[in-house]
C-alpha positions in Angstrom: -66.2 -40.4 20.2 -67.7 -37.1 20.4 -71.2 -37.0 18.4 -72.2 -33.4 18.4 -75.5 -33.0 16.6 -78.1 -34.9 15.1 -81.3 -34.4 12.7 -84.0 -36.9 12.2 -85.8 -37.2 9.2 -84.5 -33.7 7.6 -85.7 -33.3 4.1 -83.0 -32.8 1.6 -83.3 -32.8 -2.4 -80.1 -34.1 -3.3 -76.2 -34.8 -1.9 -75.2 -31.1 -2.3 -78.0 -29.9 -0.3 -77.5 -32.6 2.5 -73.5 -31.6 2.2 -74.8 -28.5 2.8 -76.7 -29.0 6.1 -73.7 -31.0 7.7 -71.7 -28.6 7.6 -74.2 -26.3 8.8 -74.7 -28.7 12.1 -70.9 -29.0 12.3 -71.2 -24.9 12.4 -73.4 -24.3 15.2 -72.6 -27.3 17.1 -68.3 -28.7 17.0 -67.1 -26.1 14.8 -67.9 -22.1 15.3 -64.7 -20.6 14.0 -65.4 -22.2 10.9 -68.0 -21.0 8.4 -70.7 -23.0 6.7 -69.8 -22.5 3.3 -66.4 -23.3 4.2 -67.6 -26.9 5.9 -69.5 -27.6 2.7 -66.6 -26.7 0.4 -64.2 -29.2 2.5 -66.9 -32.4 2.6 -67.7 -31.8 -1.1 -63.7 -31.7 -2.0 -63.8 -35.1 -0.4 -66.6 -36.0 -1.9 -64.9 -35.5 -5.7 -62.4 -37.8 -4.5 -65.6 -40.4 -4.8 -68.3 -41.0 -3.5 -68.7 -42.5 0.5 -71.7 -43.8 0.0 -72.9 -47.0 0.6 -74.8 -50.2 -0.6 -76.9 -50.4 2.4 -78.0 -46.8 2.2 -75.4 -44.7 4.4 -73.2 -42.3 3.5 -70.0 -41.2 5.3 -69.0 -37.8 3.9 -65.9 -36.5 6.1 -63.2 -33.7 6.1 -60.1 -33.6 7.9 -58.4 -29.9 7.9 -55.0 -28.6 9.4 -56.6 -25.8 11.8 -60.0 -28.1 13.0 -58.5 -28.8 17.1 -58.6 -32.5 18.2 -60.5 -31.8 20.7 -62.9 -29.9 18.4 -63.2 -33.0 16.3 -66.8 -34.7 16.2 -69.8 -35.9 13.9 -73.0 -34.6 12.9 -75.4 -37.6 12.1 -78.3 -37.0 9.3 -81.1 -39.4 9.0 -83.1 -38.2 5.6 -87.5 -38.5 5.4 -86.6 -39.6 1.6 -84.0 -41.6 0.0 -81.3 -39.7 -1.9 -79.3 -40.3 -4.7 -75.5 -40.5 -3.4 -73.4 -42.0 -6.6 -74.9 -44.7 -7.4 -76.4 -45.4 -4.5 -79.4 -44.5 -2.4 -78.9 -42.5 0.7 -81.1 -42.1 4.1 -78.3 -42.0 7.0 -75.6 -39.7 6.3 -72.9 -39.0 9.3 -70.7 -36.2 8.5 -66.8 -36.4 10.2 -64.6 -33.7 11.1 -60.9 -34.5 11.9 -57.6 -32.8 12.7 -54.7 -33.3 10.6 -52.7 -33.4 13.2 -54.4 -36.9 14.5 -55.5 -38.6 11.4 -55.6 -42.0 12.9 -58.4 -40.7 15.5 -60.4 -39.6 12.6 -60.0 -43.1 10.9 -60.8 -44.9 13.9 -63.6 -43.1 14.5 -64.7 -43.7 10.2 -64.0 -47.8 11.1 -66.3 -47.9 14.3 -69.5 -46.0 12.8 -69.2 -48.2 9.6 -69.1 -51.0 12.0 -71.9 -49.9 13.7 -73.8 -49.1 10.1 -73.1 -52.6 8.7 -75.4 -53.9 11.3 -79.3 -53.8 9.3 -81.3 -53.6 13.1 -79.1 -50.2 13.9 -79.7 -48.5 10.6 -83.7 -49.6 11.0 -83.5 -47.7 14.3 -81.5 -45.2 13.3 -84.7 -44.2 10.4 -87.1 -44.8 12.9 -85.8 -42.3 15.2 -88.6 -39.4 15.2 -86.5 -36.6 16.8 -83.2 -35.5 17.0 -82.3 -36.5 20.5 -83.6 -39.7 20.1 -81.2 -40.0 17.2 -78.4 -38.7 19.0 -78.7 -40.4 22.1 -79.7 -44.0 20.0 -76.5 -43.3 18.1 -74.4 -42.7 20.4 -75.4 -45.3 22.5 -74.7 -47.5 20.1 -71.0 -45.9 18.7 -69.5 -45.5 22.2 -70.8 -47.9 24.5 -70.8 -51.3 22.1 -67.2 -50.0 21.1 
């Protein structure tokens, strides 16, 4: 599982701003051929179907697209300085996933693994406590890939 980018303690006013930040990080790190507005739209279109937030304070916005190469699939994690309302839940951890329609099973498997990791209260607390991007990226990578 390729965890491409992390942003610790980001200030975002609402879920729309957070989707935009997730899309920007994805564009900068794993999907440079996709422009930021197109990635934001893809995430937003998925959220319009149903919100991806959980009562535990985690949101999992995700998008799969024909033009995403399976090798370019990846994940962006962000923690928020203050929780925001996402659907009916207060969220402080946001994990954006980007995958290929040619390998939807890979996308679903990644989403399931990340959901298992984020279901653990102690890990959520550690993620929120990370004070910088590198610490957040390293912790999330360790939890998702070494404890699979």
